[in-house]
C-alpha positions, 0 to 999 in steps of 0.5 A: 522463519519470518512471519508477516502480517502488515498493511505496509509502510515506508518504501525506503524501510521496506527496501532496507529490510529486503536488502537484509533478507538478500544479504542473509540469503536463507530467509523463509517468510510466512504471510498471514491475513492481509499483506499489502504495499511495503509488506509485500516488498520485503518478501521479495528478498526471501528465499521462499514465501509461504502464504496462508490459504485465507490470506490476501496480497496487494501491490500498488504504485508508489504514493506521496502524501500531499496536503494543500489548503488555503487561498492561492493566487496564480503564482502560488498555483504555478509553484504548486503545479511545479512541485507536484509535477516534480513529485509525479516524475519521482513517483514514476521512477520509484514505481518502475523500480518496484515493478521490476522487483516484482517482475524478477520474482514472478517472471511476469512482464513489467508492463503486466505488473504495472497494470496490476499496481494501478488496479490495486486489486487484492489477490487471494492465496491461489491468485498470488501463487498463480502470479508467482508472488508466493511459492506455496500455500499453507493451511493455518492452524485456525481458519478465519473468514478475515472479511467478517473481522470488523476490526480488520475491515476498519483497519483497511478503511483507515489505511485507505486500502480497498476491501476485497469483494467490494469492487474497490469501494471502502466500507464505512464500519459505522455509517456516517462516522468516517464522514463526520470525523473527516469533516471535523478534522478539515474544519480544525485544520482550516481554522489553524491555518487560516492566516497561512495562504498556502502550505504543501506537505509531502511524505513518501510512502508505499 
């Protein structure tokens, strides 16, 4: 029995764990609380997937971390466009592979899975079972309304994941604090890289 409660991580690590579960051949996974992104990928390698009745499940398209700042001339912009275009095509390939993995588990058409990945919508346990992402709903020893857990809501915010029941909009746990922190960070970054006309950083993630 492997117990999982995670908001995700790197897709390459997730696929590696998935492969190891497949190789083992007899893995049962118990999902609790919120499970999203790469955390859902690893479950696809299990023989059986259980999920607590008060849990949530989310899949989405593959992501790249992109940072760009500084002044650019037309050549810099052309180079950036070329880089981002290449990254976009690579992401499309990764997303399609992931969608096919979910499709094999659920039996749903890949096109339907891609639509769900684009929407980035949390599923409750009943919905996850109906879609075929899990095999059984279990009752936790102690039930908790996870949406009333301020720590969990804050973690969802900082992971840039939607909050269930809020139509995809994030909630600022302390009014104004996220905006203030973000503004301060941007000012620091701009002051550090003022002498560098342009920089782009990408990091693959799920």
